[in-house]
C-alpha positions in Angstrom: -15.4 6.4 -1.7 -13.8 3.4 -0.1 -10.4 2.9 1.5 -8.2 -0.1 1.4 -5.9 -1.0 4.3 -2.9 -2.9 2.9 -0.7 -5.0 5.3 2.6 -6.5 4.3 4.6 -8.9 6.5 8.2 -9.5 5.5 9.3 -13.0 4.9 12.2 -13.9 7.4 15.3 -12.2 6.2 13.6 -10.0 3.6 12.6 -6.9 5.7 15.3 -4.6 4.3 14.6 -5.7 0.7 10.9 -5.2 1.2 11.4 -1.7 2.6 13.9 -0.8 -0.2 11.4 -1.9 -2.8 8.6 0.2 -1.4 10.9 3.2 -1.1 12.7 2.9 -4.5 10.1 1.3 -6.7 6.6 0.7 -5.4 5.7 4.1 -4.0 7.0 6.0 -7.1 5.1 3.6 -9.3 1.9 4.2 -7.3 2.2 7.9 -8.1 2.8 7.2 -11.8 -0.2 4.8 -12.1 -2.7 7.0 -10.1 -2.9 4.9 -6.9 -3.9 7.5 -4.3 -1.9 6.8 -1.2 -3.5 8.3 2.0 -0.9 7.3 4.6 1.8 4.8 5.3 3.2 3.2 8.4 5.8 0.7 9.5 5.9 -1.5 12.6 9.5 -0.9 13.7 10.0 -4.1 15.6 8.8 -6.5 12.9 9.1 -4.4 9.7 5.5 -4.9 8.9 4.1 -2.2 6.5 0.6 -0.8 6.6 -0.8 1.7 4.3 -4.2 3.1 3.1 -5.2 3.9 -0.4 -8.4 5.6 -1.6 -10.6 4.3 -4.4 -13.9 5.4 -5.9 -15.3 1.9 -5.5 -14.3 -1.7 -4.8 -14.6 -2.5 -8.6 -12.1 0.3 -9.4 -9.7 -1.0 -6.7 -9.8 -4.5 -8.0 -9.3 -3.5 -11.6 -6.5 -1.0 -10.7 -4.5 -3.6 -8.8 -5.0 -6.1 -11.6 -3.7 -3.4 -14.1 -0.9 -2.5 -11.8 0.6 -6.0 -11.6 0.4 -6.3 -15.4 2.4 -3.1 -16.1 5.8 -3.9 -17.7 7.5 -1.7 -15.0 6.0 -3.7 -12.1 6.9 -7.0 -13.8 10.5 -5.8 -14.1 10.5 -4.7 -10.4 9.1 -7.9 -9.2 11.5 -10.0 -11.2 14.5 -8.0 -10.1 13.6 -7.8 -6.4 12.3 -11.4 -6.0 15.3 -13.3 -7.4 15.8 -14.8 -3.9 12.1 -15.5 -3.4 9.1 -13.5 -2.3 9.6 -10.5 0.0 6.4 -10.6 2.0 2.9 -11.9 2.5 0.1 -9.3 2.1 -3.6 -8.7 2.4 -5.9 -5.9 1.6 -9.0 -5.0 3.6 -11.7 -2.8 2.2 -12.9 -0.1 4.7 -16.2 1.9 4.4 -17.2 4.6 6.9 -20.5 3.7 8.5 -23.3 6.2 8.3 -23.4 6.6 12.1 -19.9 8.2 12.2 -20.2 12.0 12.0 -17.4 13.9 10.1 -17.0 16.3 13.0 -15.9 13.5 15.3 -12.9 12.8 13.1 -9.5 14.4 13.4 -8.1 15.0 9.9 -4.7 13.8 9.0 -2.2 16.6 8.3 0.2 15.3 5.6 2.7 18.1 6.3 2.9 17.4 10.0 6.1 15.8 11.1 5.2 12.4 12.7 
């Protein structure tokens, strides 16, 4: 299992549009297309978005993102939300837990906990 940390930085003036697209379009489409979202955060002062997704392998991650951006629904979303230009810059970082980290050292995330 691997994890991918995704980081989005809004283009100046596009923070609200980027947030709206995640809330209204992107996150529901993740669910529909099987992208397993582990957690999601926002940097309040800058509007940067950070989230983690889980994948069986790097190959599956790469193929899944390629498939995602080719779906008709994503193409429609991108065309509709980027009429005034791109909303953000982004990058993905693959994370693998090293063998020296013991599971008992980790504090599990409680998805029902109010943060």
